[in-house]
C-alpha positions as CSV (number, residue, x, y, z in Angstrom):
1,X,-106.6,-31.2,-3.6
2,X,-104.1,-33.9,-2.5
3,X,-106.8,-35.6,-0.4
4,X,-109.2,-35.7,-3.4
5,X,-106.5,-37.1,-5.7
6,X,-105.6,-39.7,-3.1
7,X,-109.3,-40.7,-2.7
8,X,-109.6,-41.0,-6.5
9,X,-106.5,-43.2,-6.6
10,X,-107.9,-45.4,-3.8
11,X,-111.2,-45.8,-5.6
12,X,-109.4,-46.5,-8.9
13,X,-107.2,-49.2,-7.3
14,X,-110.2,-50.7,-5.6
15,X,-112.1,-50.7,-8.9
16,X,-109.2,-52.5,-10.6
17,X,-109.1,-55.2,-7.8
18,X,-112.8,-55.7,-8.2
19,X,-112.7,-55.9,-11.9
20,X,-109.9,-58.5,-11.8
21,X,-111.8,-60.5,-9.1
22,X,-115.0,-60.4,-11.2
23,X,-113.2,-61.4,-14.3
24,X,-111.6,-64.4,-12.5
25,X,-115.1,-65.4,-11.3
26,X,-116.6,-65.1,-14.8
27,X,-113.8,-67.4,-16.1
28,X,-114.4,-69.8,-13.2
29,X,-118.1,-70.2,-14.1
30,X,-117.0,-72.4,-17.0
31,X,-117.1,-75.2,-14.4
32,X,-120.5,-76.7,-13.6
33,X,-122.1,-75.7,-10.3
34,X,-122.7,-78.0,-7.4
35,X,-125.6,-80.1,-8.8
36,X,-127.6,-80.7,-5.6
37,X,-127.6,-77.1,-4.4
38,X,-128.2,-75.6,-7.9
39,X,-131.1,-77.9,-8.6
40,X,-132.6,-76.8,-5.2
41,X,-132.1,-73.1,-6.1
42,X,-133.9,-73.6,-9.4
43,X,-136.7,-75.6,-8.0
44,X,-137.3,-73.3,-5.1
45,X,-137.2,-70.2,-7.3
46,X,-139.7,-71.6,-9.7
47,X,-141.9,-72.8,-6.9
48,X,-142.0,-69.5,-5.0
49,X,-142.6,-67.6,-8.2
50,X,-145.7,-69.8,-8.9
51,X,-147.0,-70.3,-5.4
52,X,-146.0,-67.0,-3.8
53,X,-144.3,-66.6,-0.4
54,X,-147.3,-67.9,1.6
55,X,-147.3,-71.1,-0.4
56,X,-143.5,-71.7,-0.4
57,X,-143.2,-74.0,2.6
58,X,-145.3,-77.1,1.8
59,X,-145.1,-80.8,2.6
60,X,-144.7,-81.6,-1.1
61,X,-141.5,-79.7,-1.6
62,X,-138.3,-80.2,0.5
63,X,-136.8,-76.9,1.6
64,X,-134.5,-76.3,4.5
65,X,-133.8,-72.7,3.5
66,X,-134.6,-69.7,5.7
67,X,-136.9,-67.2,4.1
68,X,-134.4,-64.4,3.6
69,X,-132.6,-65.7,0.5
70,X,-135.9,-67.0,-1.0
71,X,-136.6,-63.4,-2.0
72,X,-133.4,-63.5,-4.1
73,X,-134.5,-66.9,-5.6
74,X,-137.9,-65.5,-6.5
75,X,-136.3,-62.4,-8.2
76,X,-133.8,-64.7,-10.1
77,X,-136.6,-66.9,-11.3
78,X,-138.7,-63.9,-12.4
79,X,-135.7,-62.4,-14.4
80,X,-135.1,-65.8,-16.0
81,X,-138.7,-66.2,-17.1
82,X,-139.2,-62.6,-18.1
83,X,-136.0,-62.1,-20.2
84,X,-134.5,-65.5,-20.9
85,X,-137.6,-67.8,-21.1
86,X,-136.2,-69.8,-24.0
87,X,-132.6,-70.0,-22.7
88,X,-131.2,-73.3,-21.4
89,X,-130.4,-74.2,-17.8
90,X,-126.9,-72.6,-18.2
91,X,-128.6,-69.2,-17.9
92,X,-130.0,-70.2,-14.6
93,X,-126.6,-71.4,-13.5
94,X,-125.2,-67.9,-14.3
95,X,-128.0,-66.0,-12.7
96,X,-127.9,-67.9,-9.4
97,X,-124.1,-67.6,-9.1
98,X,-124.2,-63.9,-9.8
99,X,-125.5,-62.6,-6.4
100,X,-122.9,-64.4,-4.3
101,X,-120.2,-63.2,-6.7
102,X,-121.4,-59.6,-6.3
103,X,-121.3,-60.0,-2.5
104,X,-117.8,-61.3,-2.8
105,X,-116.9,-57.9,-4.4
106,X,-118.8,-56.0,-1.8
107,X,-117.0,-57.8,1.1
108,X,-113.7,-57.1,-0.6
109,X,-114.6,-53.4,-0.6
110,X,-115.4,-53.5,3.1
111,X,-112.0,-55.2,3.8
112,X,-110.1,-52.7,1.6
113,X,-111.6,-49.6,3.3
114,X,-111.4,-51.1,6.8
115,X,-107.7,-51.7,6.5
116,X,-107.2,-48.2,5.2
117,X,-109.2,-46.8,8.1
118,X,-107.2,-48.8,10.7
119,X,-103.9,-47.5,9.0
120,X,-105.1,-43.9,9.4
121,X,-105.6,-44.4,13.1
122,X,-102.0,-45.6,13.7
123,X,-99.2,-43.3,14.9
124,X,-97.0,-42.5,12.0
125,X,-93.4,-43.7,11.9
126,X,-91.2,-41.4,13.8
127,X,-88.8,-41.1,10.9
128,X,-91.6,-40.3,8.4
129,X,-93.6,-37.1,8.4
130,X,-97.4,-37.5,8.2
131,X,-99.1,-37.2,4.8
132,X,-95.9,-38.1,2.8
133,X,-96.1,-40.0,-0.4
134,X,-94.4,-42.9,1.4
135,X,-97.2,-43.0,4.0
136,X,-99.8,-42.9,1.3
137,X,-98.1,-45.8,-0.6
138,X,-97.9,-47.9,2.6
139,X,-101.6,-47.2,3.3
140,X,-102.6,-48.2,-0.2
141,X,-100.3,-51.2,-0.5
142,X,-101.7,-52.8,2.7
143,X,-105.3,-52.3,1.6
144,X,-104.4,-53.8,-1.8
145,X,-102.8,-56.8,-0.3
146,X,-105.8,-57.4,2.1
147,X,-108.4,-56.9,-0.7
148,X,-106.5,-59.1,-3.2
149,X,-105.9,-61.8,-0.6
150,X,-109.6,-62.1,-0.1
151,X,-111.0,-61.6,-3.6
152,X,-108.5,-64.0,-5.1
153,X,-108.8,-66.5,-2.3
154,X,-109.4,-69.9,-4.1
155,X,-111.9,-71.1,-1.4
156,X,-114.0,-67.9,-1.8
157,X,-114.0,-68.3,-5.6
158,X,-114.8,-72.0,-5.5
159,X,-117.7,-71.4,-3.0
160,X,-119.5,-68.7,-5.0
161,X,-118.4,-68.6,-8.6
162,X,-118.1,-72.4,-9.2
163,X,-120.2,-74.1,-6.5
164,X,-122.9,-71.5,-6.6
165,X,-123.5,-71.3,-2.8
166,X,-124.8,-68.3,-1.0
167,X,-122.4,-68.0,1.9
168,X,-121.0,-64.8,0.5
169,X,-124.4,-63.0,1.1
170,X,-124.9,-63.6,4.8
171,X,-121.2,-63.3,5.5
172,X,-121.2,-59.8,4.0
173,X,-124.0,-58.7,6.4
174,X,-122.1,-60.4,9.4
175,X,-119.0,-58.3,8.6
176,X,-121.1,-55.2,8.0
177,X,-122.8,-55.7,11.4
178,X,-119.5,-55.6,13.3
179,X,-118.3,-52.6,11.4
180,X,-121.5,-50.7,12.2
181,X,-121.3,-51.7,15.8
182,X,-117.7,-50.3,16.0
183,X,-118.9,-47.1,14.4
184,X,-121.6,-46.6,17.0
185,X,-124.5,-47.5,14.7
186,X,-126.3,-50.0,16.8
187,X,-129.7,-49.7,15.0
188,X,-128.1,-50.3,11.6
189,X,-126.1,-53.2,12.9
190,X,-129.3,-54.8,14.3
191,X,-130.9,-54.6,10.9
192,X,-127.8,-56.0,9.2
193,X,-127.6,-58.9,11.6
194,X,-131.3,-59.8,11.1
195,X,-130.7,-59.9,7.4
196,X,-127.7,-62.1,7.8
197,X,-129.6,-64.5,10.2
198,X,-132.7,-64.7,7.9
199,X,-130.5,-65.5,4.9
200,X,-128.7,-68.2,6.9
201,X,-129.2,-68.9,10.6
202,X,-125.5,-69.9,10.8
203,X,-125.0,-66.2,11.5
204,X,-126.0,-67.1,15.1
205,X,-122.4,-68.0,15.6
206,X,-121.5,-64.3,15.8
207,X,-124.1,-63.6,18.5
208,X,-121.8,-63.9,21.5
209,X,-119.4,-61.3,20.2
210,X,-122.3,-59.0,19.3
211,X,-123.9,-59.5,22.7
212,X,-120.7,-58.8,24.7
213,X,-119.9,-55.6,22.7
214,X,-123.4,-54.3,22.9
215,X,-123.9,-54.9,26.6
216,X,-120.5,-53.3,27.4
217,X,-120.5,-50.4,25.1
218,X,-124.1,-49.2,24.6
219,X,-126.7,-47.9,27.0
220,X,-129.9,-49.7,27.7
221,X,-132.0,-47.2,25.8
222,X,-130.1,-48.0,22.6
223,X,-130.5,-51.7,23.2
224,X,-134.3,-51.3,23.4
225,X,-134.5,-49.1,20.3
226,X,-132.3,-51.4,18.2
227,X,-134.0,-54.5,19.5
228,X,-137.5,-53.1,18.5
229,X,-136.3,-52.2,15.1
230,X,-134.7,-55.6,14.6
231,X,-137.9,-57.4,15.7
232,X,-140.0,-55.4,13.3
233,X,-137.6,-56.0,10.5
234,X,-137.5,-59.7,11.1
235,X,-141.3,-60.0,11.3
236,X,-141.7,-58.0,8.1
237,X,-139.4,-60.3,6.2
238,X,-141.0,-63.5,7.7
239,X,-144.7,-62.6,7.5
240,X,-145.2,-63.1,3.8
241,X,-143.8,-66.7,4.2
242,X,-144.9,-67.7,7.6
243,X,-147.9,-65.6,8.5
244,X,-148.9,-64.2,11.9
245,X,-147.1,-66.9,13.8
246,X,-143.9,-66.1,12.0
247,X,-141.5,-66.6,14.8
248,X,-143.1,-69.8,16.0
249,X,-143.1,-71.3,12.5
250,X,-139.5,-70.1,12.0
251,X,-138.5,-72.0,15.1
252,X,-140.1,-75.1,13.8
253,X,-138.5,-74.7,10.4
254,X,-135.0,-74.3,11.9
255,X,-135.4,-77.3,14.2
256,X,-136.5,-79.4,11.2
257,X,-133.5,-78.1,9.2
258,X,-131.1,-79.1,12.0
259,X,-132.5,-82.7,12.0
260,X,-132.0,-83.1,8.2
261,X,-128.4,-84.4,8.6
262,X,-128.0,-86.1,12.0
263,X,-124.3,-87.0,11.4
264,X,-121.0,-86.2,13.0
265,X,-119.2,-84.4,10.1
266,X,-120.6,-83.8,6.7
267,X,-117.1,-84.0,5.1
268,X,-116.0,-81.1,7.3
269,X,-112.4,-81.0,8.5
270,X,-113.0,-80.7,12.2
271,X,-112.9,-82.7,15.5
272,X,-115.6,-85.0,14.1
273,X,-113.8,-85.5,10.8
274,X,-111.1,-87.2,12.9
275,X,-113.7,-89.4,14.5
276,X,-115.3,-90.2,11.1
277,X,-117.4,-88.6,8.4
278,X,-121.2,-89.2,8.2
279,X,-121.5,-91.2,11.4
280,X,-124.7,-91.2,13.3
281,X,-124.2,-88.5,16.0
282,X,-126.9,-89.9,18.3
283,X,-125.1,-93.2,18.9
284,X,-123.5,-93.2,22.4
285,X,-119.7,-93.0,22.6
286,X,-119.8,-94.2,26.2
287,X,-121.1,-93.1,29.6
288,X,-124.3,-92.1,27.8
289,X,-122.5,-89.3,25.8
290,X,-123.3,-89.0,22.1
291,X,-121.2,-87.1,19.6
292,X,-124.1,-84.6,19.4
293,X,-124.0,-84.0,23.2
294,X,-120.2,-83.9,23.4
295,X,-120.1,-81.3,20.6
296,X,-122.7,-79.1,22.3
297,X,-120.8,-79.3,25.6
298,X,-117.6,-78.3,23.9
299,X,-119.4,-75.5,22.2
300,X,-120.8,-74.2,25.5
301,X,-117.3,-74.4,27.1
302,X,-115.9,-72.6,24.1
303,X,-118.5,-69.8,24.4
304,X,-117.8,-69.3,28.1
305,X,-114.1,-69.2,27.4
306,X,-114.5,-66.7,24.6
307,X,-117.0,-64.5,26.4
308,X,-114.8,-64.3,29.6
309,X,-111.7,-63.3,27.6
310,X,-113.6,-60.8,25.5
311,X,-115.1,-59.2,28.6
312,X,-111.7,-59.0,30.2
313,X,-110.2,-57.4,27.1
314,X,-113.0,-54.8,26.7
315,X,-112.6,-53.8,30.3
316,X,-108.9,-53.2,29.8
317,X,-109.3,-51.3,26.5
318,X,-111.2,-48.2,25.3
319,X,-110.6,-48.9,21.6
320,X,-112.2,-52.1,20.5
321,X,-111.5,-53.0,16.9
322,X,-108.7,-55.5,17.3
323,X,-110.5,-57.3,20.2
324,X,-113.8,-57.4,18.2
325,X,-112.2,-58.9,15.1
326,X,-110.2,-61.4,17.1
327,X,-113.3,-62.7,18.8
328,X,-115.5,-62.5,15.7
329,X,-113.0,-64.9,14.1
330,X,-113.0,-67.1,17.2
331,X,-116.8,-67.3,17.6
332,X,-117.4,-68.1,13.9
333,X,-114.6,-70.7,13.9
334,X,-115.7,-72.4,17.2
335,X,-118.9,-74.2,16.2
336,X,-117.5,-75.5,12.9
337,X,-114.7,-77.2,14.7
338,X,-116.4,-78.8,17.7
339,X,-120.1,-79.4,16.9
340,X,-121.6,-82.1,14.8
341,X,-123.7,-81.7,11.6
342,X,-121.3,-79.2,10.1
343,X,-121.1,-78.8,6.3
344,X,-117.7,-78.1,4.9
345,X,-118.8,-74.6,3.6
346,X,-119.5,-73.4,7.1
347,X,-115.9,-72.3,7.6
348,X,-116.5,-69.5,5.0
349,X,-117.4,-66.6,7.4
350,X,-114.1,-67.1,9.3
351,X,-112.0,-65.8,6.4
352,X,-113.0,-62.1,6.2
353,X,-112.8,-61.6,9.9
354,X,-109.5,-63.4,10.1
355,X,-107.8,-61.4,7.3
356,X,-108.9,-58.0,8.8
357,X,-107.7,-59.1,12.2
358,X,-104.4,-60.1,10.7
359,X,-103.8,-56.6,9.3
360,X,-105.0,-55.0,12.5
361,X,-102.6,-57.1,14.5
362,X,-99.7,-56.2,12.2
363,X,-100.5,-52.5,12.3
364,X,-100.7,-52.5,16.0
365,X,-97.4,-54.4,16.5
366,X,-95.6,-52.0,14.1
367,X,-97.2,-48.9,15.5
368,X,-94.7,-46.0,15.1
369,X,-92.5,-47.8,12.7
370,X,-92.5,-47.9,8.9
371,X,-95.2,-50.1,7.4
372,X,-94.5,-52.7,4.8
373,X,-97.0,-54.9,2.8
374,X,-94.4,-57.7,2.8
375,X,-94.0,-57.7,6.5
376,X,-97.8,-57.4,6.8
377,X,-98.2,-60.9,5.2
378,X,-95.5,-62.5,7.4
379,X,-97.3,-62.0,10.7
380,X,-98.7,-65.1,12.5
381,X,-102.5,-64.3,12.0
382,X,-102.0,-63.8,8.2
383,X,-100.1,-67.1,8.0
384,X,-103.0,-68.7,9.8
385,X,-105.3,-67.2,7.2
386,X,-103.2,-68.7,4.4
387,X,-103.2,-72.1,6.1
388,X,-106.9,-72.0,6.8
389,X,-107.5,-71.0,3.2
390,X,-105.5,-73.9,1.9
391,X,-107.2,-76.5,4.0
392,X,-110.7,-75.1,3.3
393,X,-109.9,-75.1,-0.4
394,X,-108.9,-78.8,-0.2
395,X,-112.1,-79.5,1.7
396,X,-114.3,-77.8,-0.9
397,X,-112.5,-79.3,-3.9
398,X,-113.0,-82.8,-2.6
399,X,-116.7,-82.4,-1.8
400,X,-117.4,-80.6,-5.0
401,X,-115.8,-83.3,-7.2
402,X,-117.4,-86.1,-5.0
403,X,-120.9,-85.0,-5.7
404,X,-120.3,-83.7,-9.2
405,X,-119.5,-87.3,-10.2
406,X,-121.8,-89.0,-7.6
407,X,-124.3,-90.3,-10.2
408,X,-121.7,-91.2,-12.8
409,X,-119.7,-93.9,-11.0
410,X,-117.5,-91.6,-9.0
411,X,-114.4,-89.5,-9.7
412,X,-112.0,-90.9,-12.3
413,X,-109.3,-93.0,-10.7
414,X,-106.8,-91.1,-12.7
415,X,-107.4,-88.0,-10.5
416,X,-104.7,-88.9,-8.0
417,X,-105.1,-85.6,-6.1
418,X,-108.7,-86.4,-5.3
419,X,-107.9,-89.8,-3.9
420,X,-104.9,-88.5,-2.1
421,X,-107.1,-86.0,-0.3
422,X,-109.7,-88.7,0.4
423,X,-107.1,-91.0,1.9
424,X,-105.6,-88.4,4.2
425,X,-108.9,-86.8,5.4
426,X,-108.1,-87.3,9.0
427,X,-104.8,-85.5,8.6
428,X,-106.5,-82.4,7.1
429,X,-109.0,-82.6,10.0
430,X,-106.2,-82.7,12.5
431,X,-104.4,-79.7,10.9
432,X,-107.6,-77.6,10.7
433,X,-108.4,-78.3,14.3
434,X,-104.9,-77.5,15.4
435,X,-105.1,-74.1,13.6
436,X,-108.3,-73.3,15.6
437,X,-106.8,-74.6,18.9
438,X,-103.7,-72.6,18.3
439,X,-105.7,-69.4,17.6
440,X,-107.9,-70.0,20.6
441,X,-105.0,-70.6,23.0
442,X,-103.2,-67.5,21.8
443,X,-106.0,-65.3,23.1
444,X,-104.9,-65.0,26.7
445,X,-101.1,-65.0,25.8
446,X,-101.2,-62.6,22.9
447,X,-100.3,-59.1,23.9
448,X,-103.8,-57.6,23.2
449,X,-103.3,-53.9,23.7
450,X,-104.4,-51.9,26.6
451,X,-106.3,-48.6,26.6
452,X,-105.5,-46.4,23.6
453,X,-103.1,-48.7,21.8
454,X,-105.7,-50.5,19.6
455,X,-106.7,-49.8,16.0
456,X,-110.0,-48.0,16.2
457,X,-113.0,-47.4,14.1
458,X,-115.6,-44.6,14.3
459,X,-117.6,-43.2,17.2
460,X,-117.2,-46.1,19.6
461,X,-113.6,-45.0,20.1
462,X,-114.6,-41.5,21.0
463,X,-116.6,-42.5,24.0
464,X,-119.8,-44.3,24.9
465,X,-122.5,-44.1,22.2
466,X,-125.3,-41.8,23.2
């Protein structure tokens, strides 16, 4: 009976967090969406509704979107035309911002329950018997802080509820992929990852972490089954748009998309933001090296570094959750910081992985001692989450206002905050890069736990998946 009551309390608290988060997002929708992106969503939705999936990609309509999210655009356009045909464009703005908002809520729920699950796997404080009310309160308070810190994150709200971007959708499936892998559900993880990739190919950033975990923790038979299911899933999604040569046409489409913006940094605070925004990344820096090539070399070096450390840690440990979330954060952070052609929004997927890692790190370091939500937010990874959030919010705010007023003579000079941010862009780039470098360099020195010390999730911790 106590377990049922506790479960009901957990669901009740989660529901309250989600309601508050949803209400904040509804209120935030009073601001206009990002004009360029929203106009694209509306045009693409209307086009695919008229022409059908097979007629979506044409030379007469610019589209650099992967097919996955076009299904959502088609459904949105169909709802608008069926039920709100006479409504103004504001209805479209709401309808297109609603899916990412709902995925924000879903991601928050994953974070909430993941933190609770990790808490349950910790040794209880020696001075506190198991299943006491104090333990239950600690468990719930940590989950509340983690969920609230994500759902009320200003960068997350600005991205989905105001801007109207879709990063929340594929990020949810990236997070779900890693959780399923940690629970021994390789086939489901494969499907989830394919969905993430086909919504936005940026999900490829997570591939090194997935590959290392799968190769080291799953037998070949499971690889083959999961791979076959993923290929069938991908082909089924792509075929209506790209036909029998779906994979070949997808490759061409992605290459074309990459070449849309051949510049150093598209206002992103990263290495190339220090060098300069919107510089041609094919112009040699010297010795025949272009920014594009330097960025790719740094990315390859970063992958080798991360893969080597992740393999080392997985060989030392049998419980993998802390390691997996550390390197999921690292690998999603890496390309945004060192490669060219990065949009400011691409930092988004780092945040859910980082906040889960922060609470796993705290729980592991306080194993066997009384847990406190206050101490939980004072650990180094959580402070990095806060700093990354602040810098990412500044970045999004600047770009949002810049383009919102692009056709009307620019942002009002009275907005001193905007022009202060603009004048100190290199500083923000340096700070963001330092956060990443600090996080990356901590990998070999942080006391990542050996053997049975790590927070654990599901069947992977019980032995090799069958």
